[in-house]
ZASETI-551059 format. One record per atom (N, C-alpha, C): residue in one letter; x, y, z. Coordinates in steps of 0.1 Angstrom, whole numbers, padded with zeros to 4 digits, always signed. Atoms other than C-alpha are relative to their C-alpha. Layout:
BEGIN
AXYZ;...
//
This chain:
BEGIN
M+0009+0003+0013;M-0600-0303+0952;M+0003-0014-0006;F-0004+0011+0007;F-0579-0331+0940;F+0003-0011+0009;D-0004+0010-0012;D-0578-0351+0973;D-0009-0013-0003;I+0007+0013+0004;I-0587-0387+0964;I-0010-0005+0011;D+0008+0004-0011;D-0602-0393+0997;D-0013+0009+0001;L+0012-0010+0001;L-0625-0362+0993;L-0010-0005-0011;W+0008+0004+0011;W-0637-0375+0960;W-0007-0014+0003;R+0007+0012-0004;R-0643-0409+0974;R-0012+0001+0010;E+0011-0003-0009;E-0665-0394+1001;E-0012+0005-0007;I+0011-0007+0008;I-0684-0375+0975;I-0008-0011-0006;F+0006+0010+0007;F-0693-0405+0954;F-0006-0010+0011;Q+0008+0009-0009;Q-0702-0426+0985;Q-0011+0006+0004;S+0012-0008-0005;S-0725-0398+0996;S-0011-0001-0011;I+0011+0000+0011;I-0741-0397+0961;I-0007-0014-0001;N+0004+0012+0001;N-0743-0435+0961;N-0010-0004+0011;M+0009+0003-0011;M-0759-0437+0996;M-0013+0007+0000;N+0012-0008+0000;N-0784-0411+0986;N-0005+0003-0014;R+0004-0001+0015;R-0795-0420+0952;R-0013+0007-0003;T+0012-0007+0004;T-0830-0408+0953;T+0001+0016+0002;R-0003-0013-0001;R-0819-0374+0965;R+0009+0006-0012;S-0011-0004+0011;S-0791-0372+0938;S-0009+0000-0013;L+0007+0002+0013;L-0815-0384+0911;L-0011+0012-0001;L+0012-0010-0001;L-0843-0359+0922;L+0006+0014-0005;S-0007-0012+0004;S-0818-0330+0919;S+0005+0001-0014;G-0007+0002+0013;G-0801-0342+0889;G-0012+0001-0012;F+0011-0001+0010;F-0835-0347+0871;F-0005+0015-0002;T+0004-0016+0001;T-0845-0309+0879;T+0008+0006-0009;V-0009-0007+0009;V-0814-0298+0861;V-0002-0005-0015;A+0000+0005+0012;A-0816-0322+0832;A-0013+0004-0008;F+0012-0004+0006;F-0853-0314+0825;F+0000+0014-0004;A+0000-0014+0004;A-0847-0277+0825;A+0010+0002-0011;I-0009-0001+0011;I-0817-0279+0801;I-0006-0007-0013;L+0006+0007+0011;L-0837-0304+0779;L-0011+0010-0006;L+0010-0009+0005;L-0866-0280+0776;L+0007+0014-0006;F-0007-0012+0004;F-0842-0250+0771;F+0007-0002-0014;T-0006+0004+0014;T-0824-0268+0742;T-0011-0001-0010;I+0010+0002+0010;I-0855-0278+0725;I-0007+0013-0005;L+0008-0013+0004;L-0873-0244+0727;L+0009+0009-0010;F-0010-0008+0008;F-0842-0226+0713;F+0004-0007-0013;G-0002+0008+0012;G-0836-0253+0688;G-0011+0003-0011;I+0011-0004+0007;I-0871-0247+0674;I+0000+0014-0005;A-0002-0014+0004;A-0866-0209+0674;A+0010+0001-0012;N-0011-0001+0010;N-0833-0213+0654;N-0006-0007-0014;G+0004+0007+0011;G-0852-0237+0630;G-0010+0010-0008;L+0009-0010+0006;L-0879-0210+0623;L+0010+0011-0007;Q-0007-0010+0007;Q-0852-0185+0616;Q+0008-0004-0011;N-0007+0006+0013;N-0834-0208+0593;N-0009-0002-0012;T+0011+0001+0011;T-0866-0212+0573;T-0001+0014-0006;F+0001-0012+0007;F-0869-0175+0569;F+0011+0004-0007;A-0013-0004+0006;A-0833-0169+0561;A+0002-0008-0014;E-0001+0007+0014;E-0835-0197+0533;E-0008+0005-0010;A+0010-0005+0009;A-0866-0181+0518;A+0007+0012-0008;F-0006-0012+0007;F-0844-0150+0509;F+0016-0001-0002;V-0015+0001+0000;V-0809-0165+0508;V+0006+0004-0014;D-0008-0003+0012;D-0804-0159+0471;D-0005+0013-0006;D+0006-0013+0004;D-0820-0124+0469;D+0005+0011+0008;A-0004-0012-0007;A-0808-0090+0479;A-0012+0005+0009;N+0011-0005-0009;N-0827-0077+0510;N-0006+0013-0002;N+0004-0014+0003;N-0830-0043+0496;N-0005+0001-0014;S+0004+0001+0015;S-0845-0054+0462;S-0014+0004-0001;I+0013-0004+0005;I-0875-0040+0444;I-0004-0006-0013;S+0005+0005+0013;S-0893-0058+0416;S-0011+0008-0005;I+0011-0008+0006;I-0915-0040+0392;I-0005-0009-0012;R+0007+0008+0009;R-0940-0061+0371;R-0012+0008-0007;S+0011-0006+0006;S-0966-0051+0346;S-0011-0010-0002;G+0010+0008+0002;G-1000-0064+0340;G-0011+0007-0009;R+0011-0008+0009;R-1034-0053+0325;R-0008+0010+0009;T+0008-0010-0008;T-1054-0023+0337;T-0014-0007+0004;T+0013+0005-0004;T-1085-0031+0357;T-0011+0011+0001;K+0010-0011-0002;K-1100+0004+0357;K+0002+0009-0013;A-0001-0010+0011;A-1107+0029+0328;A+0006+0012+0006;H-0007-0013-0004;H-1085+0062+0331;H+0004+0008-0011;K-0003-0010+0010;K-1082+0093+0311;K-0004-0005-0014;G+0005+0004+0012;G-1103+0079+0284;G+0004-0013-0005;L-0005+0013+0004;L-1084+0047+0281;L-0009-0011+0007;Q+0007+0010-0006;Q-1103+0014+0286;Q+0007-0010+0009;A-0005+0011-0008;A-1099-0013+0312;A+0005-0011-0008;G-0007+0012+0008;G-1079-0044+0301;G+0012+0003-0008;R-0012-0003+0008;R-1051-0026+0285;R+0012-0006+0006;R-0013+0007-0004;R-1019-0044+0285;R+0011+0011+0001;I-0012-0009-0002;I-0990-0025+0300;I+0013-0007-0004;Q-0013+0008+0005;Q-0957-0034+0283;Q+0013+0010+0003;F-0012-0008-0002;F-0923-0022+0296;F+0009-0001-0012;K-0010+0001+0011;K-0897-0012+0272;K+0014+0005+0005;N-0012-0006-0005;N-0860-0001+0273;N+0001+0013+0006;E+0000-0015-0004;E-0869+0035+0276;E-0005+0001+0014;D+0005+0000-0014;D-0888+0027+0308;D+0012-0004+0010;F-0011+0005-0008;F-0857+0009+0322;F+0009+0011+0002;N-0009-0010+0000;N-0835+0038+0312;N-0006+0012+0009;Y+0006-0010-0007;Y-0860+0063+0328;Y+0002-0002+0015;I-0002+0003-0014;I-0858+0045+0362;I+0015+0003+0005;K-0014-0001-0003;K-0821+0042+0360;K+0006+0014+0001;E-0006-0014+0001;E-0814+0080+0352;E-0007+0008+0009;D+0007-0010-0009;D-0842+0097+0371;D+0002-0002+0015;F-0001+0004-0015;F-0837+0077+0404;F+0015-0004+0002;D-0015+0004+0000;D-0798+0075+0400;D+0005-0002+0014;D-0005-0001-0014;D-0792+0085+0436;D-0006-0010+0010;K+0006+0010-0009;K-0816+0060+0450;K+0001-0014-0003;V-0001+0014+0005;V-0808+0029+0429;V+0015-0004+0002;E-0014+0006-0002;E-0778+0008+0438;E+0004-0008-0013;F+0000+0009+0011;F-0782-0020+0411;F-0013-0001-0008;I+0012+0001+0008;I-0807-0023+0383;I+0002-0010-0012;T+0000+0008+0010;T-0816-0049+0357;T-0013-0003-0006;A+0013+0005+0005;A-0843-0059+0333;A+0000-0015+0000;R+0001+0015+0001;R-0856-0094+0328;R-0009-0002-0012;I+0008+0006+0010;I-0869-0112+0298;I+0000-0014+0002;Y+0000+0014-0003;Y-0881-0147+0304;Y-0003-0008-0014;K+0002+0010+0011;K-0879-0175+0278;K+0003-0014+0005;N-0002+0013-0005;N-0879-0212+0279;N+0003-0008-0013;F-0005+0008+0012;F-0859-0234+0254;F+0005-0014+0002;Q-0007+0012+0001;Q-0848-0268+0246;Q+0016+0002-0002;A-0016-0003+0001;A-0809-0268+0253;A+0006-0014-0002;S-0006+0012+0003;S-0787-0295+0238;S+0016+0002-0002;F-0015+0001+0002;F-0750-0304+0236;F+0004-0015-0002;K-0004+0013+0004;K-0738-0334+0218;K-0008-0011+0004;G+0009+0010-0003;G-0767-0356+0222;G-0007+0002+0012;E+0007-0002-0013;E-0777-0345+0257;E-0009+0012-0001;Q+0009-0012+0002;Q-0807-0322+0259;Q-0010+0000+0012;N+0009-0002-0010;N-0831-0308+0284;N-0007+0015-0002;R+0008-0012+0001;R-0856-0279+0287;R+0004+0009+0012;Y-0004-0009-0011;Y-0845-0248+0308;Y-0006+0013-0001;N+0004-0013+0001;N-0857-0215+0318;N+0012+0010-0003;I-0010-0009+0005;I-0838-0186+0302;I-0003+0015+0005;R+0003-0013-0005;R-0835-0152+0318;R+0011+0010-0008;A-0009-0011+0007;A-0821-0122+0296;A+0000+0012+0009;V-0002-0011-0011;V-0806-0097+0320;V+0011+0009-0003;H-0011-0009+0000;H-0782-0068+0325;H+0010-0005+0010;P-0011+0006-0007;P-0748-0074+0342;P-0004+0003+0016;D+0003-0003-0013;D-0762-0058+0375;D-0008-0013+0007;H+0007+0010-0004;H-0784-0089+0378;H+0007-0009+0009;Q-0008+0009-0006;Q-0755-0109+0392;Q-0002+0004+0016;F-0001-0006-0016;F-0757-0087+0426;F-0014-0002+0006;L+0013+0000-0005;L-0794-0088+0428;L-0004-0014+0004;E+0002+0015-0003;E-0795-0127+0428;E+0011-0006+0008;K-0012+0006-0009;K-0762-0131+0447;K+0005-0012-0008;T-0005+0011+0009;T-0750-0152+0417;T+0015-0002+0003;K-0014+0000-0003;K-0716-0167+0425;K+0007-0009-0012;I-0006+0005+0012;I-0694-0174+0395;I+0010-0010+0004;K-0009+0011-0003;K-0677-0208+0396;K+0011-0001-0010;E-0012-0001+0010;E-0657-0206+0363;E-0005+0011-0010;G+0003-0010+0010;G-0655-0179+0337;G-0005+0013+0006;R+0003-0014-0005;R-0672-0146+0341;R-0017+0001-0003;Y+0014-0002+0001;Y-0707-0130+0341;Y-0002+0008-0012;I+0004-0007+0010;I-0725-0111+0315;I+0006+0015+0003;N-0004-0015-0003;N-0709-0075+0309;N-0005+0009-0010;Q+0006-0011+0008;Q-0716-0043+0292;Q+0004-0003-0015;N-0005+0002+0013;N-0696-0054+0261;N-0010-0010-0006;D+0009+0010+0006;D-0720-0084+0256;D-0013+0008-0004;L+0011-0007+0004;L-0749-0059+0258;L+0001+0009-0013;N-0002-0009+0010;N-0735-0035+0233;N+0002-0008-0013;N-0002+0008+0011;N-0725-0062+0208;N-0011-0011-0002;K+0010+0010+0001;K-0755-0084+0214;K+0005-0013-0003;T-0006+0015+0002;T-0733-0115+0217;T-0008-0011+0004;K+0007+0012-0004;K-0746-0149+0217;K+0009-0007+0010;S-0006+0005-0012;S-0731-0157+0251;S-0010-0003+0012;V+0009+0004-0011;V-0747-0174+0280;V+0008-0004+0012;V-0006+0005-0014;V-0739-0181+0318;V-0010-0010+0004;I+0010+0011-0003;I-0753-0214+0328;I+0002-0005+0016;G-0001+0005-0013;G-0760-0229+0363;G+0008-0013+0001;R-0008+0011-0004;R-0739-0256+0379;R-0007-0013-0004;L+0007+0013+0004;L-0767-0282+0373;L-0002-0002-0015;V+0001+0001+0015;V-0771-0273+0337;V+0013-0005-0007;E-0012+0007+0004;E-0734-0282+0332;E+0000-0014+0003;E+0001+0016-0004;E-0739-0315+0351;E-0010-0008-0009;D+0009+0007+0009;D-0769-0323+0329;D+0004-0002-0013;L-0004+0000+0015;L-0755-0315+0295;L+0014-0004-0004;F-0015+0001+0004;F-0717-0315+0297;F+0005-0012+0008;L-0003+0012-0008;L-0712-0351+0310;L+0016-0003+0000;K-0014+0005+0001;K-0676-0357+0299;K+0010+0011-0003;T-0008-0011+0002;T-0663-0322+0296;T-0004+0011+0007;R+0005-0012-0005;R-0664-0288+0310;R-0006+0010-0009;A+0008-0007+0008;A-0689-0264+0298;A+0006+0014-0005;L-0006-0012+0004;L-0667-0232+0297;L+0006+0000-0014;G-0005-0002+0013;G-0659-0221+0262;G-0007-0008-0010;K+0007+0009+0008;K-0681-0247+0247;K-0013+0008-0006;Y+0012-0006+0004;Y-0712-0239+0225;Y-0012-0008+0002;L+0013+0006-0003;L-0747-0247+0236;L-0011+0004-0010;N+0011-0002+0009;N-0776-0250+0214;N-0013+0003+0008;L+0012-0004-0006;L-0807-0230+0225;L-0010+0003-0011;G+0010-0001+0010;G-0837-0234+0203;G+0005+0002-0014;G-0005+0001+0013;G-0816-0240+0172;G+0011+0012-0001;I-0011-0010+0002;I-0791-0211+0178;I+0012-0003+0010;Q-0012+0004-0008;Q-0755-0217+0191;Q+0005+0012+0008;F-0003-0010-0011;F-0745-0198+0223;F+0012-0004+0006;K-0012+0003-0009;K-0710-0197+0239;K-0002+0000+0014;V+0001+0001-0014;V-0708-0206+0274;V+0012+0008+0005;I-0011-0007-0005;I-0688-0179+0291;I+0002+0001+0015;G-0002+0001-0013;G-0694-0187+0326;G-0010-0011+0006;V+0007+0011-0008;V-0708-0213+0351;V-0001+0006+0014;F+0002-0005-0014;F-0724-0202+0384;F-0007-0009+0009;T+0009+0006-0011;T-0738-0215+0417;T-0007+0009+0005;D+0011-0009-0006;D-0767-0201+0437;D-0004-0008+0012;D+0005+0005-0013;D-0776-0206+0473;D-0015-0003-0001;G+0016+0002+0001;G-0813-0207+0462;G-0003-0014-0002;G+0004+0014+0003;G-0811-0243+0453;G-0001-0005-0013;D+0000+0006+0014;D-0816-0266+0423;D-0007+0009-0010;N+0007-0010+0011;N-0842-0243+0406;N+0009+0011-0006;E-0008-0011+0004;E-0818-0215+0406;E+0012-0004-0009;E-0011+0005+0005;E-0790-0235+0395;E-0002-0008-0013;R+0004+0006+0014;R-0808-0248+0364;R-0006+0012-0008;Q+0003-0012+0007;Q-0812-0213+0351;Q+0011+0002-0010;I-0010-0006+0010;I-0794-0198+0320;I-0002+0014-0002;Y+0000-0013+0001;Y-0787-0162+0317;Y+0008+0004-0014;M-0005-0006+0013;M-0780-0143+0283;M-0002+0016+0001;P+0001-0015+0001;P-0776-0105+0275;P-0015+0004-0004;V+0014-0005+0003;V-0810-0087+0274;V-0002+0005-0015;T+0000-0005+0014;T-0801-0070+0241;T+0000-0012-0011;T-0001+0011+0009;T-0794-0104+0225;T-0015-0007-0003;A+0013+0005-0001;A-0828-0118+0236;A-0010+0009-0009;Q+0009-0010+0006;Q-0846-0086+0222;Q+0003-0001-0015;Y-0004+0001+0015;Y-0827-0090+0188;Y-0004-0012-0006;L+0003+0014+0007;L-0831-0128+0183;L-0014-0004+0001;Y+0012+0005-0001;Y-0865-0134+0196;Y-0011+0013+0001;G+0010-0011+0001;G-0888-0105+0184;G+0004+0012-0007;N-0005-0012+0005;N-0865-0078+0172;N-0008+0013+0005;N+0006-0011-0006;N-0880-0054+0196;N+0007+0005+0012;D-0007-0004-0014;D-0871-0035+0229;D-0010-0003+0012;Y+0009+0003-0013;Y-0897-0051+0252;Y+0007-0008+0009;I-0006+0007-0011;I-0888-0062+0286;I-0013-0005+0009;D+0010+0005-0009;D-0909-0084+0311;D+0000+0006+0014;Q-0001-0005-0014;Q-0898-0070+0344;Q+0013+0008+0002;I-0012-0009-0003;I-0874-0045+0360;I+0002-0003+0016;N-0005+0003-0014;N-0855-0054+0392;N+0011+0009+0004;L-0011-0009-0004;L-0834-0031+0412;L+0002-0001+0016;T-0002-0001-0015;T-0819-0026+0447;T+0002+0015+0003;Y-0002-0014-0004;Y-0822+0007+0465;Y+0011+0003+0008;N-0011-0003-0008;N-0795+0025+0481;N+0000-0005+0014;P+0001+0007-0011;P-0785+0005+0511;P+0000+0009+0013;E+0001-0010-0011;E-0781+0037+0533;E-0013+0005+0003;M+0015-0003-0004;M-0819+0041+0532;M-0005-0007+0011;D+0006+0008-0011;D-0837+0032+0563;D-0015-0006-0006;Y+0013+0007+0005;Y-0871+0013+0562;Y-0011+0009-0006;D+0009-0009+0004;D-0892+0043+0559;D+0004+0008-0014;Q-0005-0005+0012;Q-0871+0059+0532;Q-0002-0010-0012;A+0002+0009+0010;A-0872+0027+0513;A-0015-0002-0005;L+0013+0002+0003;L-0909+0024+0515;L-0006+0013-0008;A+0003-0013+0007;A-0913+0061+0504;A+0005+0000-0015;F-0006+0002+0013;F-0890+0053+0474;F-0009-0008-0010;S+0009+0009+0007;S-0912+0024+0463;S-0014+0005-0003;T+0013-0007+0002;T-0944+0045+0467;T+0002+0010-0012;L-0002-0010+0010;L-0929+0073+0446;L+0002-0006-0014;L-0004+0007+0012;L-0917+0048+0419;L-0014-0004-0005;T+0014+0005+0005;T-0953+0033+0417;T-0008+0012-0005;K+0008-0011+0005;K-0968+0067+0414;K+0004+0006-0013;K-0007-0005+0013;K-0943+0079+0387;K-0005-0010-0013;L+0003+0010+0010;L-0949+0047+0367;L-0013-0001-0004;K+0014+0000+0003;K-0986+0048+0369;K-0004+0012-0008;N+0002-0011+0008;N-0986+0083+0356;N+0005-0001-0014;R-0007+0001+0014;R-0962+0074+0328;R-0007-0009-0009;F+0008+0008+0009;F-0986+0047+0316;F-0015+0003+0000;S+0012-0004-0001;S-1017+0066+0324;S-0010-0010+0008;V+0007+0010-0009;V-1029+0041+0351;V-0007+0007+0011;A+0006-0006-0011;A-1054+0049+0378;A+0007-0003+0013;R-0007+0003-0012;R-1039+0052+0412;R-0004-0011+0007;S+0005+0011-0008;S-1062+0027+0427;S+0000-0014-0007;D-0001+0011+0007;D-1055+0002+0400;D+0012-0009+0004;Q-0011+0007-0006;Q-1033-0025+0417;Q+0006-0011-0009;R-0005+0011+0008;R-1027-0049+0388;R+0008+0005-0013;A-0007-0004+0012;A-1014-0028+0359;A+0015+0002+0003;V-0014-0003-0003;V-0981-0017+0376;V+0002-0005+0015;R-0002+0006-0013;R-0969-0038+0406;R+0013+0002+0004;V-0013-0002-0005;V-0941-0027+0426;V+0001-0007+0015;R-0001+0007-0013;R-0929-0051+0454;R+0013+0003+0006;N-0013-0004-0008;N-0904-0039+0480;N+0003-0011+0010;M-0005+0011-0010;M-0885-0066+0499;M+0000+0005+0013;A-0003-0005-0014;A-0881-0042+0528;A-0013-0004+0008;E+0013+0002-0007;E-0920-0048+0536;E+0002-0015+0006;G-0001+0015-0004;G-0915-0087+0538;G+0012-0001+0010;T-0011+0002-0009;T-0881-0084+0555;T-0004+0006+0014;K+0004-0005-0014;K-0895-0061+0583;K-0010-0009+0006;A+0009+0009-0007;A-0924-0083+0588;A+0005-0013+0006;I-0006+0014-0005;I-0904-0115+0591;I+0010+0004+0011;S-0009-0005-0011;S-0879-0095+0613;S-0008+0001+0012;Q+0009-0003-0012;Q-0907-0085+0636;Q-0004-0013+0006;M+0005+0013-0003;M-0921-0120+0636;M+0010-0008+0008;T-0010+0009-0006;T-0887-0136+0644;T+0004+0007+0014;V-0004-0006-0012;V-0879-0110+0671;V-0012-0003+0010;G+0011+0004-0009;G-0914-0116+0687;G+0001-0013+0005;L-0001+0014-0003;L-0910-0153+0685;L+0013-0002+0010;T-0013+0003-0008;T-0874-0152+0699;T-0003+0006+0015;F+0003-0006-0014;F-0886-0130+0728;F-0009-0010+0007;I+0009+0011-0008;I-0914-0155+0737;I+0007-0012+0004;I-0007+0012-0003;I-0891-0184+0735;I+0011+0004+0011;L-0009-0003-0010;L-0866-0165+0756;L-0006+0001+0015;V+0006+0000-0014;V-0891-0159+0783;V-0004-0013+0004;I+0004+0013-0005;I-0904-0194+0783;I+0013-0008+0004;G-0013+0006-0004;G-0867-0207+0782;G+0007+0003+0012;F-0005-0005-0013;F-0854-0185+0809;F-0009-0003+0012;G+0010+0004-0011;G-0886-0193+0829;G+0003-0014+0004;T-0004+0013-0003;T-0877-0229+0826;T+0014-0002+0008;L-0013+0000-0008;L-0842-0222+0837;L-0001+0005+0013;I+0001-0006-0014;I-0853-0201+0867;I-0007-0010+0008;A+0005+0011-0006;A-0876-0230+0875;A+0009-0011+0005;G-0012+0010-0004;G-0846-0252+0875;G+0007+0004+0011;I-0008-0005-0011;I-0826-0230+0896;I-0007+0000+0013;V+0007+0000-0014;V-0854-0227+0922;V+0000-0014+0005;G+0000+0014-0004;G-0857-0265+0922;G+0012-0005+0005;V-0013+0003-0004;V-0820-0270+0925;V+0002+0005+0014;S-0004-0008-0012;S-0818-0244+0953;S-0009-0007+0012;N+0008+0006-0011;N-0848-0260+0974;N+0006-0013+0003;I-0005+0012-0001;I-0833-0294+0969;I+0014+0000+0010;M-0013-0001-0007;M-0798-0284+0982;M-0003+0005+0014;I+0004-0005-0015;I-0815-0265+1012;I-0004-0013+0008;F+0004+0011-0007;F-0831-0297+1021;F+0010-0010+0001;I-0011+0009-0002;I-0801-0318+1015;I+0009+0005+0012;V-0009-0005-0011;V-0781-0296+1039;V-0007-0002+0013;K+0008+0000-0012;K-0808-0296+1065;K+0000-0015+0005;E+0000+0013-0003;E-0810-0334+1062;E+0012-0006+0005;R-0013+0004-0003;R-0773-0338+1066;R+0006+0008+0012;T-0004-0008-0012;T-0771-0316+1099;T+0008-0008+0009;K-0006+0009-0010;K-0764-0345+1121;K+0014-0005-0005;E-0012+0004+0006;E-0737-0358+1096;E+0011+0011+0003;I-0009-0011-0003;I-0721-0324+1098;I+0005+0001+0015;G-0005+0000-0014;G-0721-0324+1135;G+0009-0011+0004;I-0009+0011-0002;I-0703-0358+1135;I+0013+0002-0005;R-0012-0002+0007;R-0678-0347+1110;R+0008+0011+0010;K-0007-0011-0008;K-0671-0315+1133;K+0005-0005+0014;A-0005+0007-0013;A-0669-0337+1164;A+0013-0008-0002;L-0012+0008+0004;L-0642-0358+1146;L+0012+0009-0004;G-0012-0010+0004;G-0621-0327+1138;G+0000+0006-0013;A+0001-0007+0013;A-0634-0317+1104;A-0001+0014+0001;S+0001-0015+0002;S-0629-0281+1094;S-0012+0004-0005;P+0012-0006+0008;P-0658-0259+1083;P+0001+0000-0013;R-0002-0001+0012;R-0641-0255+1052;R-0001-0012-0008;S+0001+0012+0007;S-0638-0292+1043;S-0015-0005+0000;I+0015+0005+0001;I-0676-0297+1052;I-0006+0008-0011;V+0005-0008+0010;V-0685-0269+1029;V+0005-0005-0014;S-0005+0004+0013;S-0662-0282+1001;S-0006-0012-0005;I+0006+0014+0004;I-0678-0318+1002;I-0014+0004-0006;I+0013-0003+0005;I-0714-0304+0999;I+0000+0008-0013;L-0002-0008+0012;L-0703-0277+0972;L+0004-0008-0012;I-0005+0007+0011;I-0685-0301+0950;I-0011-0011-0004;E+0011+0009+0004;E-0712-0327+0953;E-0012+0006-0007;S+0011-0008+0007;S-0738-0301+0942;S+0004+0004-0014;I-0005-0002+0013;I-0716-0291+0914;I+0001-0010-0010;L-0002+0013+0008;L-0709-0325+0902;L-0014-0005-0006;I+0014+0004+0004;I-0746-0335+0901;I-0006+0008-0010;T+0007-0010+0009;T-0757-0303+0883;T+0008-0001-0013;A-0007+0001+0013;A-0729-0306+0857;A-0003-0013-0008;I+0002+0013+0008;I-0735-0343+0849;I-0015-0001-0005;A+0014+0001+0006;A-0773-0339+0847;A-0002+0011-0011;G+0002-0010+0010;G-0770-0306+0827;G+0007-0006-0014;Y-0006+0007+0012;Y-0747-0325+0802;Y-0010-0010-0006;F+0010+0010+0005;F-0772-0354+0800;F-0012+0007-0006;G+0011-0007+0005;G-0801-0329+0795;G+0004+0006-0014;L-0004-0006+0014;L-0781-0312+0767;L+0001-0012-0010;L-0001+0010+0009;L-0774-0345+0749;L-0013-0006-0003;L+0014+0005+0003;L-0810-0356+0752;L-0007+0010-0008;G+0006-0012+0008;G-0822-0322+0739;G+0005+0000-0014;V-0005+0000+0013;V-0798-0323+0709;V-0005-0013-0007;G+0005+0012+0006;G-0809-0359+0703;G-0015+0000-0004;V+0014-0002+0003;V-0846-0350+0703;V-0001+0008-0012;L+0001-0009+0012;L-0840-0321+0678;L+0005-0007-0013;E-0007+0008+0012;E-0818-0346+0655;E-0012-0009-0005;W+0010+0009+0004;W-0846-0371+0657;W-0014+0005-0007;V+0013-0007+0006;V-0877-0349+0650;V+0003+0011-0010;G-0002-0010+0010;G-0858-0323+0628;G-0004-0003-0013;P+0005+0003+0014;P-0865-0340+0594;P-0016+0002-0001;N+0014-0001+0001;N-0902-0342+0602;N-0007+0014+0003;L+0004-0014-0002;L-0905-0305+0611;L-0001+0009-0011;K-0002-0009+0011;K-0898-0292+0577;K-0015+0005-0005;E+0013-0004+0003;E-0936-0293+0570;E-0007+0010+0009;Y+0004-0010-0010;Y-0941-0270+0599;Y+0008+0012-0001;F-0008-0011+0003;F-0916-0245+0584;F+0010+0002+0011;I-0012-0001-0010;I-0888-0254+0609;I+0010-0008-0007;K-0011+0006+0008;K-0857-0262+0590;K+0013-0001+0010;D-0014+0003-0007;D-0825-0277+0607;D-0002+0006+0014;P+0001-0005-0014;P-0836-0270+0643;P+0012-0005+0008;G-0012+0002-0007;G-0806-0267+0664;G+0005+0011+0009;V-0004-0010-0008;V-0789-0247+0692;V+0015-0001+0002;S-0014-0002+0000;S-0755-0234+0696;S+0006-0006+0015;N-0006+0006-0012;N-0732-0253+0722;N+0002+0010+0010;G-0003-0011-0009;G-0722-0220+0737;G-0012+0004+0009;L+0012-0005-0008;L-0759-0211+0746;L-0003-0010+0011;V+0004+0010-0009;V-0767-0243+0762;V+0011-0002+0011;I-0010+0002-0010;I-0733-0246+0780;I-0002+0012+0009;G+0002-0012-0010;G-0740-0211+0794;G-0011-0003+0008;A+0012+0003-0008;A-0773-0222+0805;A+0003-0010+0012;T-0004+0010-0011;T-0758-0253+0823;T+0010+0005+0010;L-0010-0007-0009;L-0730-0231+0838;L-0010+0008+0010;T+0010-0006-0010;T-0759-0210+0852;T-0005-0007+0011;L+0007+0008-0010;L-0776-0238+0868;L+0012-0006+0010;I-0010+0006-0009;I-0742-0252+0881;I+0004+0012+0012;I-0002-0010-0011;I-0735-0217+0897;I-0011+0002+0010;A+0012-0001-0009;A-0770-0216+0911;A+0002-0012+0010;G-0001+0012-0009;G-0765-0251+0925;G+0011+0002+0010;A-0011-0001-0009;A-0732-0241+0940;A-0004+0010+0010;I+0004-0010-0009;I-0746-0210+0955;I-0011-0004+0011;A+0011+0006-0008;A-0777-0229+0968;A+0006-0010+0010;G-0005+0009-0009;G-0754-0255+0983;G+0010+0008+0010;Y-0011-0007-0008;Y-0728-0231+0997;Y-0007+0007+0012;L+0005-0008-0012;L-0750-0208+1018;L-0005-0008+0011;P+0006+0010-0012;P-0770-0235+1038;P+0013-0007+0006;A-0012+0008-0005;A-0736-0255+1041;A+0008+0009+0009;K-0007-0010-0008;K-0718-0224+1054;K-0006+0003+0013;K+0007-0002-0013;K-0744-0219+1079;K+0000-0011+0008;A+0000+0013-0007;A-0746-0255+1089;A+0014-0003+0007;S-0013+0003-0003;S-0707-0257+1092;S+0003+0010+0014;R-0003-0008-0013;R-0708-0230+1121;R-0008-0005+0012;I+0008+0004-0012;I-0733-0248+1142;I+0009-0009+0009;K-0008+0007-0008;K-0717-0263+1172;K-0003-0015+0000;P+0003+0015+0002;P-0714-0302+1171;P-0011-0006+0009;I+0011+0006-0009;I-0737-0308+1202;I-0013+0004-0004;V+0013-0006+0006;V-0763-0286+1186;V-0004-0008-0012;A+0004+0008+0013;A-0761-0305+1152;A-0004-0013+0004;L+0004+0016-0003;L-0763-0339+1169;L-0012-0001+0006;R+0012-0001-0005;R-0793-0329+1186;R-0012+0003-0009;N+0010-0005+0009;N-0810-0318+1155;N-0009-0013-0005;D+0010+0011+0005;D-0842-0338+1144;D-0005+0004-0013;
//
């Protein structure tokens, strides 16, 4: 294998038969190139779907209220449905075995300021469980807790970018932030994989917002996660039951779709999962079809190469070359060409993905790329195929008697 004369012969053979070598190499490189691009695009689509839900729990349910569109039980259409604390407590207590985490939300928007720096931010008044629904990561300090709710504390947890915007020369933790003329103590700073919009949010206790901004027990929205042990059908059944119960509670017609809206993430997750699986299967078929075409191409070329070199094999045998050395030369040459061409195809495919990647975002393809292991595996498959394709006819040719090989036309 490491005989210098053997390798010199192999490179001389490749150099003397450049067209043949380029043809077999092109087949391999093109197959790996297409394989890399196809799987890179598939991964880009999966990245897009994953990013859309990166900061939300996959088993979440959101409950929103609106206005009735149909008269029901003597009540007119156009009635405003308003959730209250008692509705939150009803869901939490009556569906205790089905609910993992639950929080209410109240939405506000205030001008925030600290020592001359100011900006406008969205405020969310929430319960402690909200941290797990949004997958909020505490960078410093802590999140809102039950004690904050009980005492209606003027405490806030701010996003990383809020701290960067307002607290230019100091850390925000422990400082007081002015929100609409009221001082709130910063008890925590968080990060969020959802991006800039999520990291420019400010959270406060829901009871504090109710007390300071209206002195009522109104809430805008209820969010929860269902028991993760539920399967897809059980999750859908739970959200259907929840919708029915809430509509009965507020005397809303069953066919009224706007008064009480329950959105189950399981529906979107399953649809996206099915789409991703379908897309991956199609690309797998196309990708492996391309790979098989490359294998067939390499095999045909190697069979032709061996047949073309029958006289050469006869001369080598007449000069005393052993069948093993003849097979080794052809086999190593086949593997070398396939490996180099495969690596070139990989580099070219990765280069194409890097080049066009930024322009594919508008087509919902984010960071297209492919794992090195997958492409190396595909390249190894072609190398093995090339080796087998070269070995079988070479083995057969090495058994031919020199006189017969020399007469071959």
